[in-house]
N, C-alpha and C positions, 0 to 999 in steps of 0.2 A: 355418264360414267360408262366405261367400256366393260363388256362381259369378259370375265376371266375364264381361261381354259381350265378344265379339271387337271389336277396334278397327274404326272406320269408315274408309273410304278418305278421304283428305284432300280429294279433288275433290268427293266427295259432301257432306262437312261444309261446305266452302266454298260450294257451290251452295245448300245449305239456309240458310246464314247470309246470303247475298246475297238470297235470296228473302224472308226474314223482315225484313231491315233495309232493303230498298229503299224509297224514298219512294213513296207511293201518289199519283203525279201523272201527268197525261197524257204529260209529257216522259219520265218514267221508264218508262212502259209502252211508248212508242214506241221508246226506246233498247233496251229488252229484246227487242222483237220485230223490230227493224230488219233485222238480218242474215238472219234466216229469211224475212222478208217480201220483201226486195229482192234477195237473193242475195249471195254472197261478193264477186263482182266489183264491184258497186256499193258495197257496204259498205266495201270497201277504199279507195274514193275519196270517200265522203260519209258523214256521220253527223249525226243530229239533235243540235242544241245548245241549242235554246230552244223554248218554246211559250208563246203568249199569245193569248187569245181565239180559240182554234181554229186558229191559224196555227202550223204546225210549221216552224221554221227549220232548214235543213239546211246544214251547212258542207261545202263541196266543195274538192277539192284543186286545181282549176283552173277558169278561166272556161269552158273547153270542157265540162267535166263539169257545171258549173252550168247551162249552156244546154241540154245534152242531157237532163239530168234534168228541167228545166222542161218540155221537150216531152213527156217521159214521165210527168209528174205525174198525169194521170188514171189511168194503169195502176198507178202506185205507190200511189195512194190506194186503189184497188180491192184491191191485195194487202194493204195495211195493214188494210183493213176486215175481212179474213178472220182477222187475227191479234189485233185489238184489240176491246175492248168498245165499244159505242156511245158511252159517256161519255168514253172516251179517244181516240176517233177524231178526227183533225184535219179541219177543213173544207177547208183549203188547205195546200199546201206552198210554202215560199219557199226559194229556193236562193241561197247567197252563197258567194263565195270567201273562205276564211279558214283559220285554223289547223285543220288536220285531224288 
């Protein structure tokens, strides 16, 4: 009879599944890095929802957040540049109010 491996933790198995099955797109890369790059507070109010031609569109919970993050966009791009590859890095961030 062969020896069985101990069971893996569900969280570890799900994390591996997500890593393997996630689409290899700039949007997926930005979504995966978003919370770590911008912080929990901003991530609670805004999230990347679309990417086209180097423009990452971020949906915000209110117009106040959209305006504030627009002012912070150079700093947010710098933080994202530390977390993303050159190929996945957006040129510009666009903020809009929407379903968050």
